[in-house]
Steps between C-alpha positions, in 0.01 A plus 500: 500500500709188425801721437452665840488157679824390326679814607401455863622137497837597353550771758414261787749227375777766465444630856511148650817395318687823611406429871645149469830622363546744782440231764765275346768776514431570865513128587839456328659759733418301816691193372842656586593438862863608557486535881491130591855427389637790709331364817656149447849651440475700817400193700790297362745782595362508849537123547863498377591776741353312786715190425824704533416598858625183670627486863876493536667237712664599827876561500569199727325259263645672200856456634455129539352482151785709368755267649329193358480662158862610477707264717587276202630782283694641801673159545570479123667842515704385803627199317608705204619823662583405867259759647320348802137412415404634844642839414340514160155412648529741794604780263209418270255511798633838623541668166170389356291484817444130423410578141235753603676841445367731235839501323519115490142459376556722198865412422577143637800669666538297827826650620460871443776517244524838339581551137860611551729582203499254220143354557334465165185318598155634587470739796256677715505795735430474876566712809770346722792685665416776250189590303451329161799261498553261212446128575548194279195322357495123432253292296531208748581508873757223435692749284512722807660229701761431234577871468543521877770229478670671209489841674681365812758289309601767246557793736831519679356657818329164577802281420591451875170329557607205283801435730268417790425140605222338296163576664631777732175705483610717801821605314298559181242715683771713648706513181214616277432789736867594520523490114215746476226275368237675718494827683291367788740456801281210628530307168721223642289451808185473281654235274632292792170527682302379192748210445467381854125551532426296184803269515614612158855371571359140460514566131867581525553172677307314230715645224826429695380146579540543873237429779297789622475526881249744639616645832202611712509805741868571439632806320639380169681824432801597707803730463830400653673813626851553347769760557383848401122418541276742683132484562456788263673339195336160579153653522560699175611179316183318591261793455422537869548788749731475791206496735328218315824288505540569875137404565523168302811402694395654835804711517517755784790692336682529169791292610576194296801265481673303220340159444165605654194365312232765436160396388376699200137387491277394785 
């Protein structure tokens, strides 16, 4: 009888201990919670993406900011290379859309200078006159300004520009177009309009040490007719059409005379 009781007790103890061991194994599986970290990472990624989507400034505000940012380097380049600061700034505004163009943002190329033969620096490809053209890449925008100066001073086709009177932004605007710097026929008119709208020629005056006088409501750009001039070749020189030139000067015909002053901008 005693032996029977002992056997029952042993069987009961064995059964209870096996149940406890099974419960411990099941409990240990629930300690691993890998999903929480994934949720946190996803939230962080979402927040960082939202920070990138910031509103862009308007072009007008950006142009003023662009001038304030680069006027000093433009004057520095003028002192060293004799290129009017007004021209450098106006070209930078046009070529880079005041620093907002896609090409400028990824390459710091403010003057649309293409790779050309002999360029050994970094480069990128961008659609311009043709698809996938090679453009220079700079680590710093200041390097772009210096390369712009070197580009103009080391190429013979721009040599005539350096014979102009200091600060002659009108002559420079015309000369750049004639030398083939840009294919846009209105390039000179765009540069001149920007220079006069934002008074960029005051930086030329500062470098030259002369007073800057702003003339209100008077055309600052005129062409004096010389022998051989026609409305056609004058309009072509300044990136205008004959009809635009006639309209600006209120001409009823195409007749012009030597010594006549023609306004080029309104």
